[in-house]
Structures are given as C-alpha cells and as structure tokens.
C-alpha positions, 0 to 999 in steps of 0.5 A: 197270879204268883211269882215263883223264885227259879234257879238257874245252873250255868255249866261251862262245859267249854275247856278251849284255849280261852278257859281260864285256871285259877291256882286254886283249880290246879293246886286243890283241884289237880286240874292239868294245864294245856301247854301249848309245847312241852306238855310231856316234858313239863309234867314231868318236871311238874311231878318230879320237881314239885310243880317246877314245870308249871313255871315254864311260861313260854311253853304254855303260852305268854298270850293266854290269860291264865299264863301268870295263874298257872306259874303262880301254881307251880310256885305254890306247889313248891312252897307246899313240898315239904308237905304231903299234900304238895308232893302229891298234888304235884305228881297228880297234876304232872301225872295228868299233863303226861298223859294228855 
C-alpha cells in the first residue's frame, strides 16, 4: 500500500459582514468594499477624487475588522493618482460601489 499525496483546494465563497479585504484586493484587484451607509456617495467620491470615498470610515463601519485596510487603500489610490493606473483603478472601484 502506498500513500499518494493529494491537493486540497479551499474556496471561500462567503463575502459577508466578517469578510476581510486586503489593500491589494482593492487597489490591484479593484474589489469594491461594502459600506454600511452612503455606498453610492462614497463610490462617487472614490471615482472622482481618486479613492477619497474609501477614507470615510464612519460610513464603512468602524466596527468592521478591515476598516483601517479600506482607509489605507483609499490613501494608496490617492498616492497613485498621478499615474494612469491610480485613476483607472479609482474609477473602477467607485463605479462598482455605485452599482452595488
């Protein structure tokens, strides 16, 4: 009898209240965070002010585990605004936030 190695693939399909976003998920992957309130307004600010809407922690939910990460992603998008990637990523994230 021989032991064969196996590969286990774990997929996290749950994106609920406790799901944590990383800064790279937002900046590089253009994932839109789920705000508790003012989702459309913060999305508009994110699109037109290059990540400015992501810094509104009180609208995102201060009790969420990834609140500081979302704020840092907004600051990162503002730092990337002189480059075309920062503008495009901010527009994509902001539009996704306005649609949700």
